C-alpha positions in Angstrom: -11.8 19.3 50.3 -11.7 15.5 50.7 -14.4 15.1 48.1 -12.1 16.7 45.5 -9.2 14.4 46.4 -11.5 11.3 46.2 -12.3 11.8 42.5 -10.6 9.5 40.1 -8.9 11.3 37.2 -10.4 11.1 33.7 -8.1 8.8 31.8 -10.5 7.9 28.9 -8.2 9.7 26.5 -5.5 7.3 27.3 -7.8 4.4 26.8 -8.8 5.8 23.4 -5.2 6.4 22.5 -4.4 2.8 23.5 -7.1 1.4 21.2 -5.9 3.6 18.3 -2.4 2.3 18.7 -3.6 -1.3 19.2 -5.5 -1.0 15.8 -3.1 1.2 13.8 0.2 -0.6 14.5 -1.0 -4.1 13.3 -2.8 -2.5 10.3 0.4 -0.8 9.2 2.3 -4.1 9.7 -0.2 -6.0 7.6 -0.1 -3.3 4.9 3.7 -3.6 4.7 3.4 -7.4 4.5 1.0 -7.0 1.6 3.3 -4.5 -0.1 6.3 -6.8 0.3 4.4 -9.7 -1.0 3.4 -7.8 -4.1 7.0 -6.7 -4.6 8.3 -10.2 -4.3 5.8 -11.5 -6.8 6.9 -8.8 -9.3 10.6 -9.6 -8.7 9.8 -13.3 -9.2 8.1 -12.6 -12.5 10.9 -10.4 -13.7 13.5 -13.1 -12.8 11.5 -15.8 -14.5 11.1 -13.7 -17.7 14.9 -13.0 -17.6 15.5 -16.7 -17.2 13.2 -17.6 -20.1 14.9 -15.1 -22.4 18.3 -16.4 -21.4 17.3 -20.0 -22.3 15.8 -18.9 -25.6 18.9 -17.0 -26.7 21.3 -19.7 -25.6 23.0 -21.4 -28.5 22.4 -25.1 -28.7 
């Protein structure tokens, strides 16, 4: 009976889950940063083109 109590529980699934979280969370964060950066570049280009059109159409 003591031999059964002396066994350590198998916690390898928790270790694997920890590694998955450790890799997935930063990967998702980096992916959102890339998406935000692309969106900002598109917004910047749109604003610049609007500004260029406005200066072209402005009477002198």
